[in-house]
N, C-alpha and C positions, 0 to 999 in steps of 0.2 A: 684409566679405568681398568684396562686389561691387567695391569700390574697389581691392582688391588684385589683382583678376583681370588688368587690363591689364599691370601690372608683372610678374606671373608669366608672362604670355604673352611679354612682351619677353625675360625671362630665358631661357625655354625656346627662343625663337628664336635668341638669342645662343649658347646651348649647342649647338644643332643646327648653326648655322653654323660654330662652332669645331670640331665633330666632322667636318664636311665638309672643312674646311681641313686638319685633321690627316690624314684619309684621303688627300686629294690629295697632300700633301707627302710622306707616308711610304708611299704605295701600293706602291712597288717593293720595299719591305722585306717586304711580304706575299707578293709573287710570287717573288722571288729570295732564296734562302738559300745563299750561297756556301760551298763546302766546300774544305778544304785538299786538296792532292794527296798521296796515299799512295805509298810506294815500291812499284813493280810489277816483280818480277823479269823480266828479259828484254825489258822494254819500251824503246823508243826515244822520246826526247823531241824533238819538232820544234817550231819556232817559226814561227807564221804572222804575217807582218809586216803590221801595220795602222797606221792613222794615229795611234793612241793608244799604240802599243807592241806588244810581242809577245803573241800569244795562243797558249797552249800546246796541243800535240796529243800525246797518247799514241799510239804507233803500233807496228805490226809491219809493216815494209816488206818487200816481196818482189816479184820480177818476175812478169809475167803480165798478162792482160787484165782480171782481176777485182779489185775492191776493195769494201770495206765502209766506210761513214762513219756514225758514230753521234752522235746528239744526245740527251743525257740529261735526267733530271728536274730539278726546280728545287732539290732538296737532295741532289744526287748527285755523288760523286766518280766520274767515268766510268772512271778507270784500271783498277780491279779487274775490269771486264768483259772485259779483254783475253783472259784464259785461256779463258773460256767461249766467246767469239766465235771464237777460234782453233780451238776444238774443233768448233764448228758450221759454220765456214766455213774449212776447212783450206787451200783453194786461193785464198784472198783475201788481199790486203794489207788491213790494218785501221787505221783512223784514228778516234780518239776525241777529240772537241773539248771542251776545258775552256773554258766560257763566260768572257767578260770578268768579272774579279773572282773567278773560281773557279780553284783549283789553280795559282796563280802567274801567271795571265793578267792583263795590264794592263787598265786601264779599268774602266768600270761597266756592268753589264748593262742592256739595254733591248731591246725587240722589234726595233727597227731595227738595232741593233748586232749582235745575235745572228744575224739573218738575213743581214746583209752579210758577216759572218765565215763563216757556213755556205756561202754561195754562193762565196766566194773559195776556201774549202777544197775544195769539190766541183770547182771549175774546175781547181785545181792537180792534184787526184787524177785527174781525167778525162784530163788531158794524158798521163799515164803508164799509166792503166788505163781503157780505153774502156767497160768494163761496170761501172758503179757501182751498188751497192745502198745505199740510205739507210734507216737505222732511226732513228725518233724515239720516245722514251718520255715519256709524260706531258707536261710542259711542252715537251719537245723534239719532240713530235708536231706542235706548232704551227709550229716552225721547219722541220721536215721537209716538211710539205705546201707551204710557200711555196717551198722549194727545188725540189720535184718539179713545181710548177706552172711553173717558169721554166727547168728544165734537163731534158734527156732522160736518164732513168735506166733501168737494167736492171730494177729492182724497188724498191718502197717498202714498208716495214713500219712500222706505227703501233701502239705498245704503250700501252694504256689512254689512248686519245686522247679529245678533247673536241670539241664543236661550236664553242665559242668561250670564251675566258676572260671576255669581257664577259657572256655568259649565266651563267656560273658565279658571277661577282661579283654580278650582279643577284639571284641566288637567295640568296646569303650575306648581302647587305646590301640587303634589299628596301625599307628605309626611307630609302635614300640615292640621289640622282640619279646613279647610276653611269655612265650614258651620257654625262653631261657631264664627269665627273671622270676616268674611266679613260683612261690614255695608251696602255698596251700591251694591245691587245684580242685579239690572236691569233684572228682570226675565220677559223678553218680552213675552215668551210663555203663561204666565198667563193672559196677556191683549189681546192677539191676538183674542181669541174667542168672545170678546166683540166689535170688530171692524166691522163696516158695510160699511165703505167707500171703493170704489174700490181701490185696493192696488197693486202697482208694486214693486216687490222685485228685485233689480239689483245686480247681482252677478259678482264679478271679477273672470274670469276663472282661474287665477293663484294667487288667494288670499293666501298669506303666513301668514296672521294674524288670520283671521276667517276661521276655517275649513268648507268646504262645508257641512259636516254633520250637523254642528251647524245651518247654514242657512236653511238647509232642514227641520230640526226639527221645526224651527220657522214657516216656510211656511205651514207645516202640521197642525199646531195649529190653523190656520184660519178656519173659516166656509167655507164649500164648495162653490166655485165660487167667493169668495171675493178677493183672492190674486193670482197673477201669477208671474212667474219668468222670468227675462231677463238676459241671460248670455253674458257678454262681453268677448269674447275669447281673450287670450293674455294679459289681463289687470291684474295688481297686486293690492294689497289693497290700497296703497298710490297713485299709478299712474293712477287709474281708470278715474279720471277726465280729463286726457290728451287724452283719447281715442276719436276719432271722433264719436263714437257711444254713448257717454255718454249723451250729451245734448239732442239728440233726444229721448233717453230712458227716461230721466227725464220728457220730455214733452209728452211722450206716443205716439211718432210717430214711 
């Protein structure tokens, strides 16, 4: 039995190394779950020109100073949000970004790519609408905070946000050296102190995906007086948009 122990340890080490390699190679398939684009009545489809091809934007264009830009969750088709956002923001032009690989957009999703596209979209929208509100939900909150840290916004709304994807991954895979393996870290806490736009953090009271502690750590990273939290009691992570309190919270009512 003693003689077999070194061989068993070697086998376990090889299996562990193989697991780490698999997690490294396929890590983005855990983070990004691309969705097809559904038909949305009354929507306009715009193409954001990027180096890898067109990234699609579902939009309601209208004149005026105000616009809303939305970055959705990791498994979300953003288009169906248009009707609700039009109700909550009747005087805003609305732009919903389909991430690379989602909804007919070219390319593959990554943190760097999504943030670059988001900045480009906000820059183009700001040229026509100087008062831009940015909403980021779940995964998209990590995109939104990076945009808000680099651009002047009228308002920022974060729905079920997290402190960092790195932190969440460490909790989910405590036996793996996630800090060495993870490429898309979305460390929102590092960008929060650079944000000066009034910020609303919307929390699902029964969020089973993002721990309340993670959202609280992010909120604490903002400068004093910049961010406040709104808790929608009884809502879970994926169903928060169905709550009657959701759209008023987005609009700041």
